[in-house]
Kinemage of the C-alpha trace (Angstrom):
@kinemage 1
@onewidth
@group {chain A} dominant
@subgroup {mainchain}
@vectorlist {calphas} color= white
{ca met a 1} P 103.617 80.904 107.097
{ca arg a 2} L 104.282 83.263 110.050
{ca leu a 3} L 105.590 86.719 108.859
{ca ser a 4} L 104.924 88.457 112.009
{ca tyr a 5} L 102.323 88.349 114.778
{ca asp a 6} L 100.850 91.632 113.446
{ca tyr a 7} L 99.259 90.046 110.417
{ca asp a 8} L 96.979 87.013 109.485
{ca ile a 9} L 97.684 85.462 106.130
{ca val a 10} L 94.461 84.898 104.233
{ca glu a 11} L 95.714 83.296 101.155
{ca met a 12} L 98.818 83.026 98.855
{ca leu a 13} L 98.116 84.921 95.675
{ca cys a 14} L 101.283 84.185 93.700
{ca ser a 15} L 104.423 82.207 94.150
{ca ser a 16} L 107.570 82.429 92.034
{ca ala a 17} L 111.035 81.390 92.142
{ca arg a 18} L 112.018 84.650 94.000
{ca ser a 19} L 108.961 85.906 95.878
{ca leu a 20} L 105.632 85.097 97.375
{ca val a 21} L 102.630 87.517 97.253
{ca leu a 22} L 100.176 87.026 99.991
{ca arg a 23} L 96.796 88.522 100.985
{ca ala a 24} L 96.708 89.437 104.731
{ca thr a 25} L 94.778 91.350 107.221
{ca ala a 26} L 96.265 93.508 109.997
{ca arg a 27} L 95.367 92.084 113.513
{ca gln a 28} L 95.203 95.553 115.000
{ca asp a 29} L 92.487 97.068 112.974
{ca gly a 30} L 91.609 94.462 110.305
{ca thr a 31} L 92.959 96.414 107.326
{ca ala a 32} L 93.268 94.255 104.122
{ca leu a 33} L 96.709 94.338 102.545
{ca ile a 34} L 98.954 92.594 100.038
{ca ile a 35} L 102.440 91.596 101.111
{ca lys a 36} L 105.274 90.674 98.915
{ca val a 37} L 108.196 88.735 100.544
{ca leu a 38} L 111.451 87.190 99.067
{ca asn a 39} L 111.454 83.371 99.193
{ca lys a 40} L 115.098 82.833 100.127
{ca asp a 41} L 116.589 83.217 103.589
{ca phe a 42} L 119.526 84.745 102.130
{ca pro a 43} L 118.881 86.507 98.869
{ca ser a 44} L 121.692 87.696 96.707
{ca phe a 45} L 122.514 91.507 96.541
{ca his a 46} L 121.075 91.620 93.061
{ca glu a 47} L 117.786 90.073 94.299
{ca ile a 48} L 117.599 92.598 97.167
{ca ala a 49} L 118.370 95.443 94.798
{ca gln a 50} L 115.586 94.381 92.379
{ca phe a 51} L 113.195 94.067 95.355
{ca lys a 52} L 114.029 97.507 96.515
{ca arg a 53} L 113.369 99.043 92.932
{ca glu a 54} L 109.977 97.221 92.893
{ca tyr a 55} L 109.069 98.629 96.214
{ca ala a 56} L 110.158 102.204 95.073
{ca ile a 57} L 107.893 101.898 91.975
{ca ala a 58} L 104.896 100.566 93.932
{ca arg a 59} L 105.172 103.447 96.283
{ca arg a 60} L 104.674 105.922 93.521
{ca cys a 61} L 101.539 104.233 92.337
{ca glu a 62} L 98.107 105.227 93.552
{ca his a 63} L 96.192 102.093 94.868
{ca ala a 64} L 92.522 101.844 95.028
{ca arg a 65} L 91.147 100.324 98.217
{ca pro a 66} L 89.609 96.932 97.538
{ca pro a 67} L 85.955 96.584 98.087
{ca ala a 68} L 84.968 95.258 101.458
């Protein structure tokens, strides 16, 4: 799966009917990150709203950096 030329997808962590959760690394500096994307090319308004709520909640959480 190609999300962007900026990231290398390492593995798929989780797949559901609505989204994929992927482990990736940034090509620029090698930073490890987790990416969550919606599965559908054209998600409904409700699915987009739910995704935005999840994003807002995740931004407020403190995340520990994974071990190298």
